[in-house]
DOKOL-981557 format. One record per residue: residue in one letter; x, y, z of N, C-alpha, C in turn. Coordinates in steps of 0.02 Angstrom, whole numbers, plus 50000, padded with zeros to 5 digits. Each point is the difference from the previous one (the first is absolute). Example, Ala and Ser with C-alpha at 12.3 -4.5 7.8 and 13.67 -1.06 7.14 Angstrom:
# residues 2
a506604971650390499555005950000500455006050000
s499825005349964500425005950003499615005550037
//
This chain:
# residues 87
m484074975650109499714999949925500715003849977
d500234998149954500625001749969499765004849950
d500365007050008499935006949956500424998549950
g500015000449946500354999849926500435007450000
y499775004150051500285005349977500595004050072
a500014994550045500245002350060500844998049966
p500375003550051500665001750003500194992849990
h500614998249983500524994249990500455000150021
r500554996550052500595001950003500544997049943
s500455002749981500485001249956500264994249982
l499964997149970500684993650007500764998949999
i500045007149964500735003250004500225001250052
s499505003650039500245002050074500184992450032
v499654994549992500104995950046500554995149990
i500195001849920500594996149992500625002150003
a499975009350030500465004750012500044996550059
i499775000550051500044998750076500384993050030
i499674994549939500464994649989500575000549992
a500295002649936500545000649992500515002250044
a499695006450039500335003650048500334994850064
a499384997150022500134993850046500724995649984
a499794998849917500624993550001500715002749989
s499935007050000500795003849980500234998850086
f499655000650044500254999350073500264991050002
l499524995449975500084993450028500634996249950
v500165003949924500604996449982500465000950012
h500564995049996500634999350030500605004449949
s499855001749947500475001849956499805007749985
g500475003250019499985006749983499805004549931
a500254997049962499605001149912499474998949990
a499774993650010499314996650004499365007250066
g500245001050048499745005350047499875006349960
l500665001449974499925006349972499515000149930
a500004992549961499715002149952498994999350002
l499864995550085499365000249988499805008450056
a500405003250022500025004250021499885006149959
v500095001149924500115004649946499234997549977
v499864990749995499415000049992499295003750035
a500275000350058499275001450040500155006149992
i500445006650015500105005249990499575002449948
v500074997849925499735000749947499124998649993
l499964994150037499434998249989499625001850070
g500185003350036499805002850059499585006549981
a500575003749958499855007449962499474998549959
i500064996049940499404998649959499224999250033
g500104996350072499434997650021499845007150039
f500275003350030499955005150039499565005049941
l500265001049940499665005749930499224995250003
l500104993349998499274998049971499535001150060
s500254997950061499585001050050499565008850040
l500255004549914499715006550014499384999149975
s499764996749951499364998049987499564999350047
s499495000649992499554996950055499854993649990
a500004997049946499974993249978500444994450046
t500435003950020500734994050020500115002350071
k500094994050052500275002350056500734997750007
g500505000350030500444997650020500755006150009
g499775006250008500385005450010500544999450066
c499664998850036500354996950062500614994750008
l499674995749950500374994150009500895001949944
s499615005349942500695000949962500335003750036
v499875004350034500405004250030500514994850043
g499574996050045500484996050033500574996949967
a499694997549942500434994949949500695005549982
v499755006849988500815003049987500315001550059
v499765001850065500495000350051500384993350002
l499614996950011500354991450011500454999149953
g499775002249937500534996649940500555005749996
i500025005550045500655004049975500304997150088
v499684997950042500384998350054500284992449978
g499564994949969500394994549962500584999849965
g499825006949946500655001749957500785001050048
i499995005150034500455000150053500124994150022
g499704997750027500324992850038500364994249937
g499795000149952500184997249941500835002750002
i499945005949982500805001449975500405001250074
i499664999750050500444999050051500284991550002
r499374994449991500284993449986500524998649955
a499995005049928500314996649953500605003950007
l500155005850035500715002349999500394995650076
w499524995550046500454998750041500124994449968
h499444995449975500344994749951500694999149970
f500005005449939500585002449977500845002050039
g499655002950042500485002850049500404993450036
r499644995050003500114994450061500544994949940
h499755001549932500334995449954500625003549963
l500335004450013500615004149970500394998650046
//
């Protein structure tokens, strides 16, 4: 049976983890950095939402923030590499 009061997974957490994963897959440093920022912001919002007993997804949100930080560092390195090669 479907319990109407059962906790549900936060859609923001799912979008955050997808953005974090996508930040590793893009070849552009700027796009990777932008996706990483989206992952960090949405992951933080998702974590705050998961503090409510009606919403799950806290671990997913924390993972998105961590992966977003790593993806952001990778995006900066890719951007510097790209601009350094064209100087």
